[in-house]
N, C-alpha and C positions, 0 to 999 in steps of 0.2 A: 314708628321705629323705622330708620333707614337701613339700607343694605350697606353692611360694611364691606370695603374693598378686601380683597385677599392679598397679603404682603406678596411681593414678587418672590417667586422659588430661587433658593440660595445656590451657589455653583455646584454644591454636592447632590442637590436634589433635581437638577436637570438631567433628562437622560440623553445618552449618547448613542447616535445610531450609526452603524458603519456597514460599508459593502465590500465585500470580498470578492474578485473574480480570480477563478483558476483556470487556466487554460492548458492545453496541448497534452503532453505525456502525464502531468502531475495530476490534471483532471481525471484522466483514464485510469491512473492508480486510485486515485481517492474514491471514484465511482466504484471500483471493484471490491475496495476495501470495504466501503460502506455495505455492500451487498454481503460480504462475506459476516461482517461483525452485526448487521441488522440495524445498522444507524444511519441517519440521513447524510447524505453526500456534504450538504451544506453544514452541519454539525464539524464534520471531518476537514471541510475546507477552512472553517474558522480556527482550529485547532493548528492546521498546518500554517496558516497565516500568522498566528501569534507565536508559532516557534516551540509548542509543545508536542506538536506530531511531526516526526522526522522521517521523512520519506528516504529510501536507499538511493543512493547517486549512481549505482551501476545495477546491469540487469544479472540476472542468475546466469552463470556463465563467464561473467567477466572479472570475477573475483580473483585473488592470487592464487586460488587452488583450482582454476579453470583447466589446467593442464595436468592435473592429477588424474590418472586411469583408476576407474571404479574396480577393474578386473585386470587382473595380471595374466591374461591367458593368450593362446595363439591368436595373431592378429586375424585369421580367416575363420573364428569360431563360428559366426554365424552362417557361413558357406557350408561348413562341414558338420554343423550340429547332429544332423540324422547320423553320420557315420561314427561321430564320438559316441553318441548314445547307444548305437547298437554295439560297439566296443564295450562300453560300461556294462551293459546286460548280457554279455557273453554271446551274441548272437554272429 
């Protein structure tokens, strides 16, 4: 009995191998995100390249709300904090 040759794999059976390279700021953000999520950075890079993972285009503080103040108090609050606290405690 002779050995039968295997038919060639159809187009749907052939694997696809891809390589993704992410560099610069995007790579740094992906590494930090991977550490926080406990996932491999390579997996996040694939999601980023596929468009399923979106990275912010601006850094914190560059948003439309960057000029909003979180506290509306005297501008020299830090310099006179001890005085203000002493007044508040009646000393």
